N, CA and C atoms as an extended XYZ file, in Angstrom:
351
Properties=species:S:1:pos:R:3:atomname:S:1:resname:S:1:resid:I:1 pbc="F F F"
N         7.743       12.800        9.881 N   MET     1
C         6.963       11.872        9.648 CA  MET     1
C         7.156       11.380        8.238 C   MET     1
N         7.584       10.076        8.698 N   ASN     2
C         7.989        9.123        7.300 CA  ASN     2
C         6.220        9.199        6.276 C   ASN     2
N         6.121        9.455        5.180 N   GLU     3
C         4.989        9.147        4.269 CA  GLU     3
C         5.508        7.965        3.455 C   GLU     3
N         4.073        6.991        3.455 N   HIS     4
C         4.899        5.561        2.248 CA  HIS     4
C         4.679        6.315        1.192 C   HIS     4
N         6.287        5.728       -0.009 N   PRO     5
C         6.440        6.091       -1.119 CA  PRO     5
C         4.803        6.330       -1.919 C   PRO     5
N         3.999        5.317       -1.995 N   LEU     6
C         2.558        5.405       -2.726 CA  LEU     6
C         1.371        6.399       -2.592 C   LEU     6
N         1.749        7.014       -1.350 N   ALA     7
C         1.096        7.811       -0.673 CA  ALA     7
C         0.295        9.130       -1.928 C   ALA     7
N         1.314        9.314       -2.567 N   LYS     8
C         0.767       10.494       -3.540 CA  LYS     8
C         0.415       10.502       -4.665 C   LYS     8
N         0.619        8.924       -5.061 N   ALA     9
C         0.870        8.492       -6.199 CA  ALA     9
C        -1.000        7.959       -6.204 C   ALA     9
N        -1.519        7.864       -7.886 N   PRO    10
C        -2.513        7.004       -7.909 CA  PRO    10
C        -3.418        6.187       -7.234 C   PRO    10
N        -4.157        5.507       -6.963 N   LYS    11
C        -4.398        4.969       -5.828 CA  LYS    11
C        -4.905        3.363       -6.972 C   LYS    11
N        -4.871        3.774       -8.502 N   ILE    12
C        -5.018        2.725       -8.905 CA  ILE    12
C        -3.616        2.282       -9.312 C   ILE    12
N        -2.863        2.765       -9.036 N   LEU    13
C        -1.384        2.312       -9.242 CA  LEU    13
C        -0.697        1.451       -9.302 C   LEU    13
N        -1.022        0.997       -8.016 N   PRO    14
C        -0.493       -0.383       -7.812 CA  PRO    14
C        -1.182       -1.783       -8.581 C   PRO    14
N        -2.732       -1.431       -8.482 N   TRP    15
C        -3.282       -2.245       -9.499 CA  TRP    15
C        -3.066       -2.380      -11.152 C   TRP    15
N        -2.314       -1.292      -11.695 N   LEU    16
C        -2.317       -1.165      -12.808 CA  LEU    16
C        -0.462       -2.048      -13.063 C   LEU    16
N         0.243       -1.803      -11.816 N   ALA    17
C         1.461       -2.368      -11.764 CA  ALA    17
C         0.691       -3.601      -11.839 C   ALA    17
N         0.387       -4.611      -10.858 N   HIS    18
C         0.027       -6.330      -10.517 CA  HIS    18
C        -0.329       -6.312      -12.027 C   HIS    18
N        -1.285       -5.486      -12.660 N   LYS    19
C        -1.617       -5.752      -14.242 CA  LYS    19
C        -0.768       -6.512      -15.133 C   LYS    19
N         0.253       -5.393      -15.020 N   ALA    20
C         1.102       -5.198      -15.882 CA  ALA    20
C         2.646       -6.180      -15.585 C   ALA    20
N         2.452       -6.406      -14.518 N   GLY    21
C         3.752       -7.446      -14.133 CA  GLY    21
C         5.070       -6.723      -13.841 C   GLY    21
N         4.370       -5.866      -13.418 N   ILE    22
C         6.236       -4.460      -12.873 CA  ILE    22
C         5.373       -4.499      -11.126 C   ILE    22
N         6.743       -4.370      -10.320 N   ASP    23
C         6.903       -3.979       -9.017 CA  ASP    23
C         6.472       -2.570       -8.723 C   ASP    23
N         5.653       -2.388       -7.573 N   ASP    24
C         5.126       -0.846       -6.928 CA  ASP    24
C         6.649       -0.097       -7.356 C   ASP    24
N         7.430       -0.224       -6.800 N   ARG    25
C         9.008        0.923       -7.024 CA  ARG    25
C         8.985        1.308       -8.461 C   ARG    25
N         8.868        0.425       -9.135 N   ARG    26
C         9.302        0.500      -11.027 CA  ARG    26
C         7.613        1.631      -11.480 C   ARG    26
N         6.539        0.941      -10.962 N   ALA    27
C         5.395        1.903      -11.470 CA  ALA    27
C         5.286        3.078      -10.927 C   ALA    27
N         5.951        3.858       -9.513 N   LEU    28
C         5.927        4.772       -9.182 CA  LEU    28
C         7.101        5.461      -10.016 C   LEU    28
N         8.319        4.919      -10.282 N   THR    29
C         9.229        5.551      -10.841 CA  THR    29
C         8.426        6.103      -12.476 C   THR    29
N         7.676        5.757      -13.223 N   LEU    30
C         7.116        5.766      -14.117 CA  LEU    30
C         6.059        6.737      -14.105 C   LEU    30
N         5.515        6.635      -12.798 N   TRP    31
C         4.384        7.829      -12.122 CA  TRP    31
C         5.469        9.171      -12.191 C   TRP    31
N         6.191        9.048      -11.396 N   HIS    32
C         6.947       10.489      -11.818 CA  HIS    32
C         7.592       10.876      -12.795 C   HIS    32
N         7.625       10.039      -14.198 N   ALA    33
C         8.324       10.318      -15.084 CA  ALA    33
C         7.179       10.920      -16.058 C   ALA    33
N         6.033       10.492      -15.300 N   ALA    34
C         4.881       11.242      -16.083 CA  ALA    34
C         4.453       12.399      -15.860 C   ALA    34
N         5.127       12.466      -14.501 N   LEU    35
C         4.490       14.080      -14.155 CA  LEU    35
C         5.286       15.315      -14.152 C   LEU    35
N         6.412       14.662      -14.831 N   ARG    36
C         7.663       15.381      -15.452 CA  ARG    36
C         7.440       15.578      -17.036 C   ARG    36
N         6.763       14.918      -17.795 N   LEU    37
C         6.551       15.136      -18.794 CA  LEU    37
C         5.165       16.092      -18.638 C   LEU    37
N         4.099       16.060      -18.127 N   ALA    38
C         3.364       16.534      -17.761 CA  ALA    38
C         3.007       18.193      -17.543 C   ALA    38
N         4.050       18.407      -16.716 N   ALA    39
C         4.427       19.784      -16.204 CA  ALA    39
C         5.008       20.237      -17.422 C   ALA    39
N         5.960       19.567      -18.220 N   HIS    40
C         6.341       20.651      -19.650 CA  HIS    40
C         5.428       21.299      -20.554 C   HIS    40
N         4.316       20.462      -20.684 N   SER    41
C         3.190       21.429      -21.175 CA  SER    41
C         2.055       21.837      -20.503 C   SER    41
N         2.295       21.692      -19.416 N   HIS    42
C         0.344       22.039      -18.557 CA  HIS    42
C         0.937       22.603      -17.558 C   HIS    42
N         0.237       23.398      -16.633 N   ALA    43
C         0.390       23.773      -15.299 CA  ALA    43
C         0.053       22.918      -14.441 C   ALA    43
N         1.180       22.217      -13.314 N   PRO    44
C         1.040       21.305      -12.615 CA  PRO    44
C        -0.484       21.652      -11.471 C   PRO    44
N        -1.553       20.690      -11.466 N   GLY    45
C        -2.476       20.948      -10.641 CA  GLY    45
C        -4.007       21.025      -11.360 C   GLY    45
N        -3.777       21.314      -12.436 N   THR    46
C        -4.695       21.641      -13.068 CA  THR    46
C        -4.803       20.263      -14.578 C   THR    46
N        -6.864       20.071      -14.603 N   SER    47
C        -7.167       19.051      -15.007 CA  SER    47
C        -6.167       18.597      -16.289 C   SER    47
N        -6.047       19.484      -17.199 N   ASP    48
C        -5.029       18.989      -18.560 CA  ASP    48
C        -3.959       18.040      -17.790 C   ASP    48
N        -3.271       18.692      -16.732 N   TYR    49
C        -1.935       18.163      -16.468 CA  TYR    49
C        -2.194       16.697      -15.640 C   TYR    49
N        -3.210       16.643      -14.981 N   TRP    50
C        -3.529       14.811      -14.913 CA  TRP    50
C        -3.776       14.421      -15.586 C   TRP    50
N        -4.628       14.788      -16.518 N   HIS    51
C        -4.844       14.001      -17.740 CA  HIS    51
C        -3.681       13.765      -18.684 C   HIS    51
N        -3.066       14.653      -18.651 N   VAL    52
C        -1.506       13.994      -19.873 CA  VAL    52
C        -0.809       13.021      -18.795 C   VAL    52
N        -0.738       13.394      -17.587 N   ALA    53
C        -0.391       12.720      -16.687 CA  ALA    53
C        -0.227       10.944      -16.617 C   ALA    53
N        -1.883       11.304      -16.703 N   MET    54
C        -2.716        9.546      -16.516 CA  MET    54
C        -1.951        8.901      -17.835 C   MET    54
N        -2.071        9.617      -19.078 N   ASP    55
C        -2.275        9.296      -20.583 CA  ASP    55
C        -0.715        8.615      -20.635 C   ASP    55
N         0.034        9.138      -20.257 N   ARG    56
C         1.797        9.155      -19.876 CA  ARG    56
C         1.939        7.672      -19.562 C   ARG    56
N         1.349        7.842      -18.239 N   LEU    57
C         1.581        6.629      -17.280 CA  LEU    57
C         1.195        5.422      -17.547 C   LEU    57
N        -0.157        5.489      -18.610 N   LEU    58
C        -0.797        4.433      -19.199 CA  LEU    58
C         0.332        3.576      -20.512 C   LEU    58
N         0.932        4.676      -20.852 N   GLU    59
C         1.707        4.367      -21.949 CA  GLU    59
C         2.996        3.848      -21.408 C   GLU    59
N         3.907        4.670      -20.255 N   LEU    60
C         5.012        3.740      -19.646 CA  LEU    60
C         4.593        2.810      -18.801 C   LEU    60
N         3.878        2.545      -18.787 N   ILE    61
C         3.464        0.889      -18.026 CA  ILE    61
C         3.373        0.030      -19.199 C   ILE    61
N         2.190        0.444      -20.323 N   ALA    62
C         2.352       -0.735      -21.623 CA  ALA    62
C         3.711       -0.769      -21.742 C   ALA    62
N         4.465       -0.098      -21.715 N   ALA    63
C         6.062       -0.253      -22.796 CA  ALA    63
C         6.751       -0.760      -21.703 C   ALA    63
N         6.512       -0.884      -20.858 N   GLU    64
C         7.508       -1.937      -19.449 CA  GLU    64
C         6.745       -3.066      -19.670 C   GLU    64
N         5.848       -3.311      -19.393 N   SER    65
C         5.268       -5.020      -19.801 CA  SER    65
C         5.803       -5.460      -20.710 C   SER    65
N         5.828       -4.588      -22.151 N   ARG    66
C         6.135       -5.309      -23.425 CA  ARG    66
C         7.897       -5.925      -23.028 C   ARG    66
N         8.294       -4.494      -22.644 N   ARG    67
C         9.950       -4.987      -22.854 CA  ARG    67
C        10.402       -6.008      -21.864 C   ARG    67
N         9.456       -6.104      -20.783 N   GLU    68
C         9.329       -7.767      -19.329 CA  GLU    68
C         9.154       -8.586      -20.473 C   GLU    68
N         7.900       -8.622      -20.939 N   ASP    69
C         7.911       -9.263      -21.606 CA  ASP    69
C         9.002      -10.237      -22.889 C   ASP    69
N         9.596       -9.403      -23.588 N   ALA    70
C        10.873       -9.359      -24.727 CA  ALA    70
C        11.813       -9.811      -23.733 C   ALA    70
N        12.378       -9.429      -22.560 N   ALA    71
C        13.160      -10.079      -21.853 CA  ALA    71
C        13.174      -11.388      -21.409 C   ALA    71
N        11.822      -12.135      -21.221 N   SER    72
C        11.622      -12.971      -20.650 CA  SER    72
C        11.741      -14.325      -21.635 C   SER    72
N        11.872      -14.086      -23.207 N   PHE    73
C        11.809      -14.677      -24.520 CA  PHE    73
C        10.153      -15.444      -24.455 C   PHE    73
N         9.639      -14.879      -23.917 N   GLY    74
C         7.717      -15.311      -24.236 CA  GLY    74
C         7.104      -16.228      -22.982 C   GLY    74
N         8.280      -16.585      -21.703 N   TRP    75
C         7.551      -17.248      -20.817 CA  TRP    75
C         6.757      -16.269      -19.831 C   TRP    75
N         7.163      -15.452      -19.605 N   ARG    76
C         6.438      -14.482      -18.716 CA  ARG    76
C         5.077      -14.257      -19.191 C   ARG    76
N         4.888      -13.982      -20.406 N   PRO    77
C         3.042      -14.325      -20.169 CA  PRO    77
C         2.291      -15.557      -19.979 C   PRO    77
N         3.348      -16.308      -20.596 N   TRP    78
C         2.020      -17.726      -20.214 CA  TRP    78
C         2.465      -17.819      -18.615 C   TRP    78
N         3.416      -17.647      -18.267 N   ALA    79
C         3.573      -17.898      -16.510 CA  ALA    79
C         2.646      -16.715      -15.892 C   ALA    79
N         1.758      -15.709      -16.302 N   ARG    80
C         1.195      -14.675      -16.069 CA  ARG    80
C        -0.081      -15.328      -16.174 C   ARG    80
N        -0.338      -16.181      -17.154 N   THR    81
C        -1.744      -16.424      -17.392 CA  THR    81
C        -1.843      -17.401      -16.601 C   THR    81
N        -1.235      -18.693      -16.264 N   LEU    82
C        -0.895      -19.512      -15.346 CA  LEU    82
C        -1.487      -19.366      -14.170 C   LEU    82
N        -0.762      -18.097      -13.909 N   ALA    83
C        -1.002      -17.497      -12.221 CA  ALA    83
C        -2.427      -16.815      -11.875 C   ALA    83
N        -3.007      -16.492      -13.202 N   ASP    84
C        -4.202      -15.889      -13.155 CA  ASP    84
C        -5.329      -17.199      -13.249 C   ASP    84
N        -4.855      -18.054      -14.105 N   VAL    85
C        -6.029      -19.170      -13.876 CA  VAL    85
C        -6.098      -19.716      -12.549 C   VAL    85
N        -5.114      -19.708      -11.789 N   TRP    86
C        -4.801      -20.454      -10.070 CA  TRP    86
C        -5.751      -19.648       -9.410 C   TRP    86
N        -5.575      -18.418       -9.697 N   THR    87
C        -6.532      -17.332       -9.004 CA  THR    87
C        -7.709      -16.997       -8.882 C   THR    87
N        -8.334      -18.047       -9.459 N   LEU    88
C        -9.464      -17.692       -9.654 CA  LEU    88
C       -10.673      -18.372       -8.680 C   LEU    88
N       -11.613      -17.974       -8.580 N   ARG    89
C       -12.234      -17.839       -7.114 CA  ARG    89
C       -12.862      -19.631       -7.492 C   ARG    89
N       -13.295      -20.277       -7.001 N   MET    90
C       -13.843      -21.445       -6.784 CA  MET    90
C       -14.636      -21.391       -7.008 C   MET    90
N       -16.035      -20.174       -6.795 N   ASP    91
C       -17.267      -19.797       -7.344 CA  ASP    91
C       -17.616      -19.709       -8.476 C   ASP    91
N       -16.462      -18.797       -9.661 N   VAL    92
C       -16.290      -18.767      -10.819 CA  VAL    92
C       -16.311      -20.318      -11.711 C   VAL    92
N       -15.283      -20.721      -10.803 N   LEU    93
C       -14.985      -22.418      -11.340 CA  LEU    93
C       -16.303      -23.058      -11.325 C   LEU    93
N       -17.013      -23.355      -10.273 N   ASP    94
C       -17.954      -24.021      -10.287 CA  ASP    94
C       -19.427      -23.621      -11.016 C   ASP    94
N       -19.632      -22.425      -11.204 N   GLU    95
C       -20.590      -21.924      -12.657 CA  GLU    95
C       -19.797      -22.667      -13.750 C   GLU    95
N       -18.811      -22.168      -13.828 N   ILE    96
C       -17.855      -22.817      -15.428 CA  ILE    96
C       -18.673      -24.067      -15.325 C   ILE    96
N       -18.415      -25.170      -14.517 N   ALA    97
C       -18.385      -26.325      -14.618 CA  ALA    97
C       -20.609      -27.085      -14.444 C   ALA    97
N       -20.853      -25.845      -13.690 N   GLN    98
C       -22.560      -26.235      -13.783 CA  GLN    98
C       -22.968      -25.642      -15.222 C   GLN    98
N       -22.750      -24.739      -15.743 N   ALA    99
C       -23.233      -24.207      -16.910 CA  ALA    99
C       -23.786      -25.660      -18.299 C   ALA    99
N       -22.973      -26.158      -18.749 N   PRO   100
C       -23.786      -27.404      -19.139 CA  PRO   100
C       -24.493      -27.791      -18.783 C   PRO   100
N       -24.263      -28.862      -17.519 N   ILE   101
C       -25.621      -29.181      -17.120 CA  ILE   101
C       -27.205      -28.508      -17.090 C   ILE   101
N       -26.392      -27.070      -16.657 N   ARG   102
C       -28.101      -26.598      -16.291 CA  ARG   102
C       -28.400      -26.449      -17.787 C   ARG   102
N       -27.300      -26.069      -18.866 N   ALA   103
C       -28.103      -26.173      -20.543 CA  ALA   103
C       -28.947      -27.649      -20.828 C   ALA   103
N       -28.144      -28.632      -20.232 N   LEU   104
C       -28.621      -29.546      -20.863 CA  LEU   104
C       -30.298      -30.240      -20.067 C   LEU   104
N       -30.626      -29.482      -18.605 N   ARG   105
C       -31.845      -29.662      -18.255 CA  ARG   105
C       -32.741      -28.904      -18.882 C   ARG   105
N       -32.040      -27.591      -19.307 N   ILE   106
C       -32.975      -26.676      -19.774 CA  ILE   106
C       -33.434      -27.171      -21.166 C   ILE   106
N       -32.675      -27.627      -22.295 N   LEU   107
C       -32.739      -28.478      -23.130 CA  LEU   107
C       -33.928      -29.590      -23.271 C   LEU   107
N       -33.538      -30.307      -22.128 N   GLY   108
C       -34.121      -31.939      -22.037 CA  GLY   108
C       -35.879      -31.278      -21.632 C   GLY   108
N       -36.086      -30.484      -21.190 N   GLN   109
C       -37.691      -29.963      -20.645 CA  GLN   109
C       -37.902      -29.198      -21.565 C   GLN   109
N       -37.960      -28.876      -22.375 N   SER   110
C       -38.703      -28.306      -23.631 CA  SER   110
C       -38.491      -29.204      -24.883 C   SER   110
N       -38.442      -30.184      -24.621 N   SER   111
C       -38.166      -31.510      -25.925 CA  SER   111
C       -39.359      -32.391      -25.333 C   SER   111
N       -39.935      -32.168      -23.927 N   HIS   112
C       -40.836      -32.776      -23.573 CA  HIS   112
C       -42.255      -32.472      -23.759 C   HIS   112
N       -43.150      -32.870      -24.568 N   ALA   113
C       -44.782      -32.485      -24.463 CA  ALA   113
C       -45.642      -32.335      -23.283 C   ALA   113
N       -45.974      -31.058      -22.611 N   PRO   114
C       -46.660      -31.000      -21.722 CA  PRO   114
C       -47.857      -31.782      -21.572 C   PRO   114
N       -48.039      -32.530      -20.680 N   LEU   115
C       -49.108      -33.551      -20.615 CA  LEU   115
C       -50.555      -32.720      -20.411 C   LEU   115
N       -51.599      -32.822      -21.127 N   ILE   116
C       -52.988      -32.466      -20.675 CA  ILE   116
C       -53.959      -33.615      -19.873 C   ILE   116
N       -54.517      -33.221      -19.099 N   HIS   117
C       -55.661      -33.951      -18.590 CA  HIS   117
C       -56.940      -33.569      -18.962 C   HIS   117
């Protein structure tokens, strides 16, 4: 039975890879490197082993992201930011657009003195 390569990796790995702008295959390679490093200092399967592996994975992913950013001569962070802006949900953008209108309504209501009969 062929098992998907990411099946034994942490479930957060694809999300981390996406946020760092690297592909899943590279993230999986970094995960295996982190496991090898953790195996040198702790017994596999222990909590210290997994803690060291996750810490090392985060370091490796951050370093890989910085390397990719440097290789693009500064264009990659701009492109990723622009892509993030375009993928915002419309309801979030609607809330942002409505906030000043709501603020003006609240301020306008407080400036009128209540009528007393």
